BANU-263485 format. One line per field, with one value per atom (N, C-alpha, C): x, y, z; atom name; residue in one letter; residue number from 1. Coordinates in pm, 1 decimal. Example, Ala and Ser with C-alpha at 12.3 -4.5 7.8 and 13.67 -1.06 7.14 Angstrom:
<rs>
x: c(1319.0|1230.0|1320.0|1285.0|1367.0|1290.0)
y: c(-569.0|-450.0|-330.0|-225.0|-106.0|3.0)
z: c(780.0|780.0|780.0|708.0|714.0|787.0)
atome: c(N|CA|C|N|CA|C)
residu: c(a|a|a|s|s|s)
num: c(1|1|1|2|2|2)
</rs>
This chain:
<rs>
x: c(1385.2|1512.8|1506.7|1620.6|1637.4|1726.5|1692.8|1771.6|1795.8|1900.4|1934.3|1968.7|1957.9|2013.7|2120.2|2234.7|2353.9|2396.0|2424.2|2472.0|2628.0|2691.2|2837.2|2883.1|2915.6|2944.1|3081.6|3170.0|3292.0|3378.3|3375.2|3452.8|3598.3|3680.7|3827.4|3858.6|3765.9|3781.4|3799.0|3751.1|3754.1|3662.0|3705.0|3619.9|3522.0|3548.7|3461.6|3380.9|3366.1|3286.1|3143.2|3060.2|2922.6|2833.5|2708.3|2607.6|2478.5|2439.4|2318.9|2202.9|2106.2|1997.6|1861.4|1852.4|1720.5|1735.6|1646.4|1640.4|1496.9|1483.2|1354.7|1356.6|1234.4|1228.2|1145.9|1170.8|1102.8|1087.4|977.2|951.6|918.3|937.2|911.4|1023.0|1007.4|1116.0|1134.9|1023.8|1036.8|1050.1|1060.6|1065.5|1164.6|1296.9|1402.7|1383.8|1350.0|1336.5|1222.9|1111.8|993.1|1020.2|1080.8|1110.1|1209.4|1309.4|1408.6|1338.3|1255.9|1178.5|1098.0|1029.9|947.8|1041.3|1151.1|1237.0|1286.5|1326.3|1366.6|1258.6|1133.0|1013.0|998.9|1050.0|1039.5|1119.0|1212.9|1282.6|1196.7|1097.4|1003.3|865.7|833.8|697.6|655.0|532.0|485.1|419.0|367.7|304.1|348.5|348.2|393.0|330.9|318.3|266.6|386.1|507.1|628.4|720.7|695.0|782.1|924.6|948.0|1096.0|1173.8|1108.1|1178.2|1197.0|1102.6|1118.9|1229.6|1233.3|1340.2|1480.1|1487.1|1615.0|1659.0|1574.9|1610.7|1648.2|1567.3|1602.3|1721.8|1751.3|1859.6|1994.8|1996.9|2123.2|2128.7|2049.9|2046.8|2180.2|2263.5|2396.1|2491.3|2455.8|2545.6|2478.7|2364.1|2274.3|2310.2|2336.5|2362.9|2255.4|2199.9|2095.8|2167.6|2168.2|2233.8|2123.7|2142.8|2038.0|2105.5|2026.0|2071.0|1947.6|1961.0|1851.9|1853.0|1737.4|1723.7|1598.3|1606.3|1491.9|1370.5|1250.3|1126.8|1114.2|1151.4|1138.0|1231.1|1330.9|1426.0|1418.9|1334.2|1326.1|1296.8|1195.3|1158.2|1263.2|1318.1|1429.0|1551.1|1591.2|1709.1|1685.4|1565.4|1535.1|1535.4|1470.3|1469.2|1608.5|1699.1|1834.0|1906.2|1891.7|1957.5|1899.9|1764.3|1707.4|1754.7|1758.7|1807.2|1956.3|2031.0|2179.0|2214.0|2144.5|2183.4|2096.7|1972.3|1872.5|1870.6|1850.6|1854.0|1749.0|1791.2|1711.1|1588.1|1583.8|1464.0|1357.5|1392.6|1296.8|1222.3|1097.7|1023.0|965.6|966.6|921.9|1038.0|1053.6|1162.3|1103.3|1164.6|1107.0|1155.3|1090.7|1129.6|1149.1|1235.5|1264.6|1314.6|1389.0|1434.7|1318.9|1223.1|1103.8|1021.8|1008.4|935.5|1006.6|1142.4|1217.6|1200.8|1208.2|1194.3|1055.5|949.6|816.1|793.9|873.9|859.2|895.6|968.7|1014.3|944.5)
y: c(170.2|202.4|232.2|248.1|276.7|173.0|126.3|27.9|76.0|13.4|38.7|-92.5|-88.6|-194.7|-137.2|-209.1|-160.3|-274.7|-239.1|-336.9|-321.6|-441.6|-443.4|-555.9|-527.5|-632.0|-703.1|-652.9|-718.5|-720.5|-609.0|-591.2|-582.4|-672.5|-682.6|-677.7|-729.6|-737.3|-603.1|-503.3|-363.9|-351.2|-326.2|-324.4|-206.2|-100.2|16.5|42.2|-56.1|-46.2|-89.4|7.5|-21.8|93.2|63.4|162.8|148.0|253.9|249.6|263.2|162.7|163.9|180.3|164.5|177.2|211.6|303.6|334.6|311.9|255.4|229.4|249.9|233.6|242.1|127.8|88.5|-19.2|17.8|-20.0|9.0|-125.5|-110.3|-228.8|-329.0|-419.2|-513.3|-612.9|-647.2|-739.0|-659.4|-531.9|-447.2|-486.3|-496.9|-532.3|-670.7|-763.3|-904.4|-921.7|-856.3|-866.2|-803.2|-690.7|-626.5|-705.2|-767.8|-845.2|-971.7|-1031.3|-1157.0|-1115.9|-998.7|-954.8|-941.8|-881.8|-863.3|-998.2|-1092.3|-1220.5|-1292.5|-1274.0|-1324.6|-1277.9|-1157.6|-1104.7|-1183.4|-1269.6|-1350.2|-1452.5|-1498.3|-1601.0|-1554.6|-1431.5|-1374.4|-1375.9|-1424.1|-1418.8|-1280.5|-1218.8|-1085.9|-1003.1|-876.0|-785.0|-642.6|-574.3|-432.7|-341.9|-392.5|-315.6|-372.8|-346.1|-407.9|-368.5|-239.6|-194.9|-274.7|-296.5|-366.9|-513.3|-569.4|-710.9|-718.4|-623.1|-622.1|-605.7|-518.2|-499.5|-635.1|-700.1|-822.0|-929.4|-944.0|-1044.5|-1015.8|-895.2|-862.5|-869.1|-826.5|-813.7|-900.7|-1000.5|-1081.0|-1135.0|-1163.9|-1217.8|-1108.2|-985.6|-872.3|-771.4|-805.1|-711.9|-724.8|-620.3|-610.6|-540.2|-591.6|-528.9|-472.1|-336.8|-268.0|-189.8|-191.1|-124.4|-59.6|36.1|111.8|136.3|102.1|130.5|284.2|344.7|487.7|507.4|601.4|628.6|656.0|617.4|637.4|788.4|875.5|1014.6|1067.6|991.8|1029.4|952.1|855.4|763.1|844.9|928.6|995.9|1092.1|1169.0|1263.4|1190.9|1082.6|1004.2|948.3|887.1|838.2|945.2|1054.6|1171.1|1222.9|1230.2|1278.9|1182.6|1052.3|957.1|962.5|976.2|990.5|1110.9|1223.4|1341.0|1339.8|1272.8|1270.4|1178.8|1062.1|957.1|938.3|987.7|967.3|828.1|730.6|594.5|563.5|489.4|472.3|386.2|301.3|220.4|292.8|392.4|471.5|567.4|595.1|677.3|804.0|803.4|917.4|984.4|1116.8|1187.3|1304.8|1343.9|1454.8|1589.9|1697.4|1836.0|1883.4|1976.3|2041.7|1937.2|1841.5|1738.6|1661.8|1627.9|1556.7|1646.5|1767.3|1865.0|1878.6|1881.0|1893.5|1766.3|1647.5|1526.3|1510.9|1553.6|1539.5|1633.9|1736.9|1830.0|1765.4|1656.3|1595.0|1464.2)
z: c(1895.0|1842.2|1695.6|1636.8|1494.4|1431.2|1309.1|1244.6|1098.3|1041.7|905.9|832.6|704.4|620.1|545.4|540.5|471.9|379.4|252.6|156.5|163.6|192.1|197.1|106.8|-17.0|-115.8|-100.1|-11.7|12.2|-121.3|-189.8|-308.7|-275.0|-327.4|-303.2|-154.5|-72.1|72.1|140.4|68.9|126.0|242.2|363.6|478.6|485.9|416.1|421.7|299.3|215.4|91.1|134.1|168.4|210.6|175.5|165.7|126.2|201.6|275.2|349.7|252.8|259.7|160.8|228.9|361.8|424.4|570.3|623.8|761.7|816.1|934.2|984.8|1137.7|1198.0|1344.7|1400.9|1520.8|1585.5|1734.4|1791.4|1934.8|2008.9|2136.2|2219.2|2235.1|2322.2|2347.4|2227.3|2161.5|2044.7|1911.8|1919.7|1799.1|1695.8|1736.6|1636.0|1582.8|1673.2|1633.2|1536.9|1564.4|1478.6|1340.0|1343.2|1216.3|1126.7|1192.4|1124.8|1064.2|1140.3|1092.7|975.4|979.7|865.8|739.0|751.0|633.7|583.7|668.3|624.4|547.4|588.0|520.5|382.6|349.5|217.4|112.3|154.0|63.9|-9.3|59.8|1.2|-15.3|19.5|9.1|-137.9|-166.8|-303.6|-332.5|-226.6|-242.4|-121.6|-145.9|-37.8|-57.9|50.4|37.8|26.6|34.0|27.7|-79.5|-209.5|-308.4|-312.2|-276.3|-270.9|-163.2|-53.1|57.9|9.7|-51.0|-96.9|-204.2|-292.1|-393.7|-329.2|-223.1|-151.7|-87.4|-20.6|48.4|-57.6|-162.6|-258.3|-340.1|-371.2|-457.9|-382.5|-264.5|-185.7|-64.0|-48.0|77.0|123.4|23.8|65.4|114.8|95.2|131.9|221.8|270.8|347.0|495.0|564.2|707.9|775.4|884.3|963.6|1087.3|1091.5|1205.0|1289.1|1416.3|1502.1|1620.8|1674.4|1795.8|1883.1|2006.0|2100.0|2124.3|2112.9|2122.7|2214.0|2307.3|2388.1|2298.2|2344.1|2259.3|2224.9|2316.5|2279.8|2177.0|2141.9|2038.3|1906.3|1901.5|1787.8|1656.0|1657.1|1530.6|1492.8|1589.5|1556.9|1501.1|1557.2|1509.9|1377.8|1351.7|1223.4|1115.3|1149.6|1060.5|1017.6|1115.1|1093.8|1001.2|1017.2|931.8|788.0|776.2|649.6|572.0|641.8|575.6|538.2|622.1|594.4|481.7|470.6|373.7|257.1|262.3|151.1|103.4|186.8|141.6|27.3|-74.0|-195.2|-173.7|-75.9|-49.6|30.3|106.4|176.7|74.3|102.9|10.1|80.2|216.3|295.6|367.5|347.9|412.6|482.1|596.2|679.3|624.4|674.7|655.2|513.8|502.1|370.5|269.8|313.6|220.4|163.2|244.3|193.2|103.5|128.8|45.5|-88.9|-91.1|-212.5|-300.8|-231.4|-308.3|-368.9|-292.9|-348.2|-462.9|-474.7|-591.2|-726.6|-725.1|-846.9|-868.3)
atome: c(N|CA|C|N|CA|C|N|CA|C|N|CA|C|N|CA|C|N|CA|C|N|CA|C|N|CA|C|N|CA|C|N|CA|C|N|CA|C|N|CA|C|N|CA|C|N|CA|C|N|CA|C|N|CA|C|N|CA|C|N|CA|C|N|CA|C|N|CA|C|N|CA|C|N|CA|C|N|CA|C|N|CA|C|N|CA|C|N|CA|C|N|CA|C|N|CA|C|N|CA|C|N|CA|C|N|CA|C|N|CA|C|N|CA|C|N|CA|C|N|CA|C|N|CA|C|N|CA|C|N|CA|C|N|CA|C|N|CA|C|N|CA|C|N|CA|C|N|CA|C|N|CA|C|N|CA|C|N|CA|C|N|CA|C|N|CA|C|N|CA|C|N|CA|C|N|CA|C|N|CA|C|N|CA|C|N|CA|C|N|CA|C|N|CA|C|N|CA|C|N|CA|C|N|CA|C|N|CA|C|N|CA|C|N|CA|C|N|CA|C|N|CA|C|N|CA|C|N|CA|C|N|CA|C|N|CA|C|N|CA|C|N|CA|C|N|CA|C|N|CA|C|N|CA|C|N|CA|C|N|CA|C|N|CA|C|N|CA|C|N|CA|C|N|CA|C|N|CA|C|N|CA|C|N|CA|C|N|CA|C|N|CA|C|N|CA|C|N|CA|C|N|CA|C|N|CA|C|N|CA|C|N|CA|C|N|CA|C|N|CA|C|N|CA|C|N|CA|C|N|CA|C|N|CA|C|N|CA|C|N|CA|C|N|CA|C|N|CA|C|N|CA|C|N|CA|C|N|CA|C|N|CA|C|N|CA|C|N|CA|C)
residu: c(g|g|g|v|v|v|y|y|y|t|t|t|f|f|f|v|v|v|v|v|v|q|q|q|p|p|p|r|r|r|i|i|i|a|a|a|q|q|q|h|h|h|p|p|p|y|y|y|c|c|c|s|s|s|y|y|y|l|l|l|v|v|v|y|y|y|v|v|v|g|g|g|k|k|k|a|a|a|a|a|a|g|g|g|t|t|t|e|e|e|g|g|g|f|f|f|k|k|k|a|a|a|r|r|r|y|y|y|r|r|r|y|y|y|y|y|y|l|l|l|g|g|g|q|q|q|l|l|l|t|t|t|a|a|a|s|s|s|e|e|e|t|t|t|d|d|d|r|r|r|p|p|p|l|l|l|v|v|v|r|r|r|r|r|r|m|m|m|v|v|v|r|r|r|k|k|k|w|w|w|h|h|h|e|e|e|y|y|y|l|l|l|w|w|w|f|f|f|c|c|c|f|f|f|a|a|a|e|e|e|v|v|v|p|p|p|d|d|d|s|s|s|e|e|e|i|i|i|d|d|d|r|r|r|t|t|t|e|e|e|g|g|g|a|a|a|l|l|l|l|l|l|e|e|e|a|a|a|f|f|f|l|l|l|p|p|p|p|p|p|i|i|i|n|n|n|k|k|k|e|e|e|f|f|f|p|p|p|g|g|g|e|e|e|v|v|v|g|g|g|d|d|d|a|a|a|i|i|i|k|k|k|a|a|a|f|f|f)
num: c(1|1|1|2|2|2|3|3|3|4|4|4|5|5|5|6|6|6|7|7|7|8|8|8|9|9|9|10|10|10|11|11|11|12|12|12|13|13|13|14|14|14|15|15|15|16|16|16|17|17|17|18|18|18|19|19|19|20|20|20|21|21|21|22|22|22|23|23|23|24|24|24|25|25|25|26|26|26|27|27|27|28|28|28|29|29|29|30|30|30|31|31|31|32|32|32|33|33|33|34|34|34|35|35|35|36|36|36|37|37|37|38|38|38|39|39|39|40|40|40|41|41|41|42|42|42|43|43|43|44|44|44|45|45|45|46|46|46|47|47|47|48|48|48|49|49|49|50|50|50|51|51|51|52|52|52|53|53|53|54|54|54|55|55|55|56|56|56|57|57|57|58|58|58|59|59|59|60|60|60|61|61|61|62|62|62|63|63|63|64|64|64|65|65|65|66|66|66|67|67|67|68|68|68|69|69|69|70|70|70|71|71|71|72|72|72|73|73|73|74|74|74|75|75|75|76|76|76|77|77|77|78|78|78|79|79|79|80|80|80|81|81|81|82|82|82|83|83|83|84|84|84|85|85|85|86|86|86|87|87|87|88|88|88|89|89|89|90|90|90|91|91|91|92|92|92|93|93|93|94|94|94|95|95|95|96|96|96|97|97|97|98|98|98|99|99|99|100|100|100|101|101|101|102|102|102|103|103|103|104|104|104|105|105|105|106|106|106)
</rs>
């Protein structure tokens, strides 16, 4: 399936004040649970191969929402790519298609 992290700071109790900061994909029956456990581990990790993800979790852990959708395996890449192109989440560094080419140019 596909998952996202959304920062929802609850400013003035506004229910729609949120910002999508990361999009990812997971496969298999343990996919979402394993990915979520990995991200929770970033709160206390002393070292990581993904510093932006660690910074996201540490900075916004009180306001971070993990959202996911089960998507057929044949549609995971297309769905993830569409979300990446539509939202350009700041924690992601790889983007598909023309959007990815344009970002790499800078």
